[in-house]
N, C-alpha and C positions, 0 to 999 in steps of 0.2 A: 504494500499500499504506500502511496506517495502522491504528492501534488506537484503541479508545475505552474509557475507564474505565466499567465497568458497575456495580460496587459496591465498598463499602469492607468488608473483612473485619475483624470484631472477634472475638478469641478470648476465650472465657469458660468458667468452670467450670459454670455453669448457663446454657446457651445459650438455653433457652426464656424464663427469667426476664428475662435481659438483653435479649432480643429484644422481649418485651412492654414493657419499660421504654422502649426507643427508639421503639417504635410509638407509645406515649403521648406521648413527647417531641415527635415530628414530626407527630402527627395522622395517621399512616399506619396500615397494617395489618400484623400479623405473620403470615406464612405458613410452614407447616412441611411442605414437600413431601418432606423427607427428614431426615437427621440435623441439618442446620443449620436455623436459623430466619432466613428472609429477610424484611426489612422494607422495604415499598415503598408507593407511593401507594395509597390506598383505591380500591375499585371493581373488585377482581379482580386476580389475579396476571398481570402483563404483564412478560415478561422476554426480552430486555433492554428496560427502559423507554426510550422515545424521548427523554425529557427528564431525568428524575431519575437521580441515582446513588444506588442503594439501599444498604442495609446487610445484610450476611450474617453472622450471629452463629454461630460455629463452636465446639462444645464441645471443650475440651481438659482434660487432667488437671492441668495446672500453673496455680497461681494467679498473678496479676500480682505482680511484684516492686515494691519501693518506687521503682524507677527511673521517671522521667517518660517517658510514651510519646513517640516522635519524630514521630508522626502523630496529629493530633486533628481534631475537627470544630469549626467555628464556626457557631453558629446565628443566624439572622437574626431581627430584631424590627422592628416598624413604628412604635413610639412608646415613650416612656419608660414609660407605663402597661403596655404589652404586655410590655416587658422585665421589669418588676417582677412582673407576674402570672405570666410563664413561670418565672422563678426560683423564686417561691414554689410553684408547682405541681410543679416538678421536685423540690424539696426534700421536699415531701409524699409524693412517689413513690419516695424513696430516694436522691436525689442528695445529695452532701455538698460543702461548700466545699473547694476545693483550692488549695494555696499552691505556686506554681511560680516564685516571685520576680517576680510581676507588679506589686507595689507598688500605688500609688494610680492605678487605671486606670478608665475608664468602662464596661468590660465586666466580667462576672462569671465567674470560673472555678470550674467544678464538676467533680465526678467521678461516674460512673455507679455503680450498686451494687457493681461489682467493681473500682472504682478508676481506670477509664479517664477521663482528663481531657477536658473540652470547654469551650467558651466560649459564653456567651450575650451577644451583642454589643449595644451601644447602637444605635439606629437609624442606618443609613448609606445614603445614596442609592445607592452602588454596588451594594448587595445588595437593592434594592427588588423585584427580579423574579426572584430566584434560587429561590424556594421556601423551605421551612424550613431547609434546609442552605445557609448562605451560602458556606462554603468548606471544602475539605479542606486542612489546613495541615500542612506537612512541615518539620521542623527540618533545617537543613543547614549546611555550612561555606561553600559557594560557590553562592549563588543563581544567578549568571550561568551556571555550568556546568550546574546542575540545569535551568535554563530551557532551555538548548540541547539537553540530552539528551531531556527529556520533550517539548519542542516537536517534536523530530524523531520521537520514538517514537509520538506520538499525532497525531490530526488537529485537536487544539485549537489555538487561536490564542494566541500569546504577546503579552500586552497591555502588560506593564511589566517592565522589567529594570533593577535597580540592584545595587550591591554588597551591599545588605541584603535585597532582596526581588525575587522574580520571580512573575508572575501569568499563569495561563493560563485560558482558558475555551472552551467549545465554540464552533466557528466559526459555529454557528447562533444564538449569543447567548442561550442558554437554560441553565437549571440552575445548579449551583454553580460556583465558581471552584476552581482548584488553585493553591495558593500555597506558595512556598518562602521560609522566613524564616531569615536568618543567625542562628545561635545557637552558643554555645561547647560544646554538648553533643556527645558522641560516642557511638557505639553500644557498649553493653556487654552487652546481652542480646538475644535474638531479638525482633523486632518483634511487639507485641501487636496492632497495627492496621496493615493494609496495603491497597493497591489491587489489584483484579483487572481485567485488560484483556481485551478481546474483539476478534478480527478482524471485519471486515465480511463479509457474505455474498459468496462468490466469491473471498475472499482465503484464503491458505493459512497455517495456524498455524505449521507448521515454517519456512516462508519468513520469516514475521514474527519468529520467535524468532531466526533466523540474522541477520536485519537488526538486531535489538536487540543481539546479541553484537558485531556490527561497530561499533555505536555506543558500546560500552563496557560493556554488561551482562555479568554473569558468572553461571554456573550455580550453583544453590543446592540442596543436599540437606537437606530438613527431615524425612526419613523418609516422603516421599510415595509411594515405591514406583512401581508401574506405574500412575500416575494419568494421566487424559486432559488434564491441564494441565501446564505447565512453570513451575517456580519459578526466579526469577532475582533478582539484586540489581542495582540501578543503580550508577553509579560511586562513590557514597558509601556503599553498603551497605544502602540501603533495599530491603526485600524486596517483591516483587510477583509476580503470577502471570499468565501468558497462558493463557486458557481455550480450549477447543475450541468450535467453533460448535455450537449446539444442534441 
């Protein structure tokens, strides 16, 4: 039994506009099969994608607060010229510089048109084969504990664990990394960005949810009502959902 991350949820006032922004950022395509806007690799909607972790932009009535998101995306680049070109292109499409205490660093911190922070990284060998999304990055107090929980929750491989950093990636060695960074931030508002997980064919959603509760996840009520997915929080309060198989 195991779960796989299938997309990153981003909440937005204007889901269509934010979805189009992220499609342009990643060179992917925005699909609108329903209320949400799904952003995935070009060539037709394939879900779940066998490699990529897509983005699902969900419209909500509440704007983002001034609080920094606890989950953000890191974007990969292949050269200094690519990094500079990507930053310039994103600013032209509505991204704005973001200041989260990063200081003098080789990456560029930006925010999408609704203020969701993300980073455009300098070229790194680690991310040369991830695709446009290098990593989904989660702020936390205890990377070791987060690495243990998420390593058991999913079928991804735990690559590195220290007091400051934990890194997981698909056991197939494809797609982005999931990284947990030690930060002093604590949760003060509902998460604006979170992961959705999906069971594999033949696995049981209810059994997976029970397994996660045994690992330390807790139930979460965000007004979802009688939805086909289950909302949970990990041991540090990061929100995530376990979806039903399509």
